[in-house]
C-alpha positions as a printed NumPy array, in Angstrom:
array([[ -86.962,   10.871,  -12.499],
       [ -90.592,    9.849,  -12.977],
       [ -91.138,    9.715,   -9.205],
       [ -89.565,   13.151,   -8.779],
       [ -91.849,   14.626,  -11.444],
       [ -94.913,   13.021,   -9.892],
       [ -93.917,   14.303,   -6.444],
       [ -93.402,   17.791,   -7.834],
       [ -96.785,   17.803,   -9.553],
       [ -98.509,   16.438,   -6.468],
       [ -96.846,   19.109,   -4.327],
       [ -97.881,   21.846,   -6.735],
       [-101.482,   20.671,   -6.81 ],
       [-101.683,   20.263,   -3.03 ],
       [-100.123,   23.681,   -2.521],
       [-102.538,   25.261,   -4.978],
       [-105.517,   23.601,   -3.293],
       [-104.337,   24.722,    0.145],
       [-103.832,   28.261,   -1.133],
       [-107.304,   28.324,   -2.615],
       [-108.838,   27.036,    0.619],
       [-107.053,   29.674,    2.715],
       [-108.048,   32.317,    0.181],
       [-111.69 ,   31.301,    0.529],
       [-111.563,   31.516,    4.288],
       [-110.147,   35.03 ,    4.293],
       [-111.754,   36.397,    1.126],
       [-113.644,   39.675,    1.518],
       [-115.713,   39.023,   -1.637],
       [-119.238,   37.65 ,   -1.781],
       [-119.575,   33.929,   -2.43 ],
       [-120.504,   34.298,   -6.089],
       [-117.59 ,   36.654,   -6.751],
       [-115.195,   34.393,   -4.851],
       [-116.305,   31.355,   -6.879],
       [-115.732,   33.267,  -10.123],
       [-112.241,   34.304,   -9.005],
       [-111.442,   30.749,   -7.912],
       [-112.717,   29.344,  -11.17 ],
       [-110.545,   31.74 ,  -13.153],
       [-107.479,   31.019,  -11.029],
       [-108.018,   27.257,  -11.243],
       [-108.311,   27.522,  -15.016],
       [-105.1  ,   29.554,  -15.186],
       [-103.33 ,   27.085,  -12.91 ],
       [-104.371,   24.198,  -15.152],
       [-103.047,   26.015,  -18.212],
       [ -99.782,   26.854,  -16.441],
       [ -99.244,   23.244,  -15.334],
       [-100.062,   21.987,  -18.818],
       [ -97.594,   24.437,  -20.394],
       [ -94.85 ,   23.472,  -17.95 ],
       [ -95.461,   19.769,  -18.587],
       [ -95.289,   20.327,  -22.339],
       [ -91.982,   22.185,  -21.973],
       [ -90.593,   19.496,  -19.662],
       [ -91.557,   16.666,  -22.011],
       [ -90.069,   18.596,  -24.952],
       [ -86.77 ,   18.961,  -23.103],
       [ -86.78 ,   15.281,  -22.165],
       [ -87.483,   14.327,  -25.781],
       [ -84.69 ,   16.581,  -27.044],
       [ -82.275,   15.094,  -24.514],
       [ -83.265,   11.532,  -25.429],
       [ -82.919,   12.257,  -29.161],
       [ -79.512,   13.83 ,  -28.601],
       [ -78.341,   10.915,  -26.463],
       [ -79.578,    8.401,  -29.037],
       [ -77.846,   10.255,  -31.882],
       [ -74.61 ,   10.413,  -29.883],
       [ -74.82 ,    6.718,  -29.005],
       [ -75.522,    5.802,  -32.639],
       [ -72.538,    7.847,  -33.828],
       [ -70.227,    6.3  ,  -31.227],
       [ -71.431,    2.817,  -32.15 ],
       [ -70.96 ,    3.511,  -35.861],
       [ -67.482,    4.98 ,  -35.274],
       [ -66.534,    2.014,  -33.116],
       [ -67.749,   -0.456,  -35.733],
       [ -65.863,    1.359,  -38.481],
       [ -62.676,    1.392,  -36.404],
       [ -63.035,   -2.319,  -35.709],
       [ -63.695,   -3.129,  -39.371],
       [ -60.755,   -1.115,  -40.639],
       [ -58.495,   -2.789,  -38.103],
       [ -59.481,   -6.208,  -39.397],
       [ -59.044,   -5.132,  -43.015],
       [ -55.562,   -3.785,  -42.318],
       [ -54.471,   -7.09 ,  -40.788],
       [ -55.619,   -9.176,  -43.715]])
């Protein structure tokens, strides 16, 4: 999963960079205006990526916590069942 996430992020960043480069080549604005627009878009892209990463890590953390709680409950239930079985035989 880590490799998939890294590949996705790399693809997003490469795509964004390619889009910015093409935009520069075909931009009708003056250089100073184009740089301002690019700066704003790059800042927004960084915020968007950061927000998406935060949401992704939150979901992963929730899933891991849920899985751990479920595993702990199953282990506890299994131990209790095993203990009561021994007690009943004695």
